[in-house]
N, C-alpha and C positions, 0 to 999 in steps of 0.2 A: 690541767696543763696551762702554762703561762701563755696567754694569747699574743703577747708581744715577741715571743721567742720563735725564731725561725727553726724549723726542723731540718737537720742535716742528714742526708741519706746518700748512700752509694747507689749506682744504677741498679745493682742487685737488690738492695733494700727497697727501692722504689717499685721495682717489678713485683717483689714479694707482697708489698702492701696492695698494689693494684690487683694482683691475683686474688688475694684474700678478700678484698672488697667485692670483686666480681662473684666469687664463690658464695659469700654471705648474701648478696643481693639476689642471686638466682636460686641456687640449690638449697641453701640453708633456710631461706625464707619460705620456700615452697614446702620443705619438709616440716617446718614448724606449723605452717597453715594446715597441712594434712593432719598433724597431731591434734591441733585444736579442733578441727572438724570431727575427728574420730571421738575425741573426748566429749564434745557437745552431744554426740549421739548416745552417750551413756545416761543422759538425763540430768537429774538434780545436780546443779553446779555447786551447791553449798557443801557437798561432801565428795566432790570430784577431784581427787588428788592428781589425776592425769591432766585435767584441764589447768589446774593451778601450776603444775610443773611446766606445761607447755607455754603458758603465759609468762612465767618467769624466764624461761629460755628465750622467748621472743623479746622480752625487755633487754636481756643481756646482749642479744644479737643486734638489736636496734641501737643500743648504746655503743657497741663496737663499730658499727657502720658510721655513726655520727663522729666517733673519735677518728677513724681513718680519714673521713672526708675533711675534717678540720686539719689534720696533719697535711693532707695533700694540697690544701689551699695555699699554704705558705711553706714551701719546701725548697731547700737549696740542695742541688745535686752536686756531689763531688765527682768530677770527671777524672778517672784514674789515669787517663793519658796525659793530663796536665799536672800530675803529682811530681814533686821534686824528690828524687830518691836520695838527696843529700841530707835531708832532715825529716824527722818523724812528723807527720801531719795526719789529719783525718783521711782515711782511705789507705794509709800505709800498712804494709804487712811487715812486721818487725820480728826478727829473731833475736832472742836475748839469752844470755848466760847468767843463771842465778849464781852469784859468787859465793853464797854460803853453802849451797848443796851441790853445785856443779851441774845442775840440770839445765838443758837447753829447752826453752819454751818459745812458741811462736804465737803472736797475736796479730789480728787485724784491728786497727783503731777505727771505730765507726761512731756514728751519732747514737745517742742514747736510745732512740726508737728501735734500732735494729741490733742492739747489743745482745749477745748470747754467749756468755762465758764458756758454756759447755762445748760450744763449737769454735772456740778460739776468737770470738769477736767481743772486744771490750769497748766500753763507752769512752769517749773523749772526756767525759765528766767523772769517770771513776778515778780513784786515787792513782792507779797504775797508768791508765790512759792519759790523764792530765799531766802526770809527772814526765812522761815520755815525750810529749809534744815539744817540738823545737830542738830536740837533741840529735846528735850525729853519730854515725858509726864510730865505735871505739870509745865513746864516752861511757862513764859509769854514772848511773842514776840511782840516787837513794830515794826510796819511796816509803813514806810513813803509812803503813796499812793497819788494819784492825789487829793483825797478829804480830805487829812490831815493824821495825825498820827492815826493808828488803833492799838489797843492792843487786842491780842488773847491769851487765855490760852489754851494750848494743852491738850485735854481731853483723847484722845486715838490715837494710831497709829496701823493700821492694814495693811495686805497685800492687 
């Protein structure tokens, strides 16, 4: 992660990261410590796959804790009450009409840390998110995606 880049989060994204950090530091660390303790009781560590697996899991959890702590040190919160519903910005919920297929899709534009396309949250750094930023209701936006040019008409912009 670029150390000079400030992480942009919504209030929901911040809460989710804080909850995940708390879960990792309390329950997950304790569970892994218990697994290591149990694996140590099996004896010879040179052929102890349970011990190796628990230590690998511990390393992954500690890396994730460090990653979340780094993110939280330099975070910018997008306050949805301050969003301008006239233009698409980070935190906006946008309803779009796919002009080729006639499908209506809805996305929330979020920072890359909390992006989850399967839940309708797309990053401001993704091709679609980046292209939508700054546009208004009624505008048609052409987006160069991996599958070709996509044209969306912006139907609504909400908080």
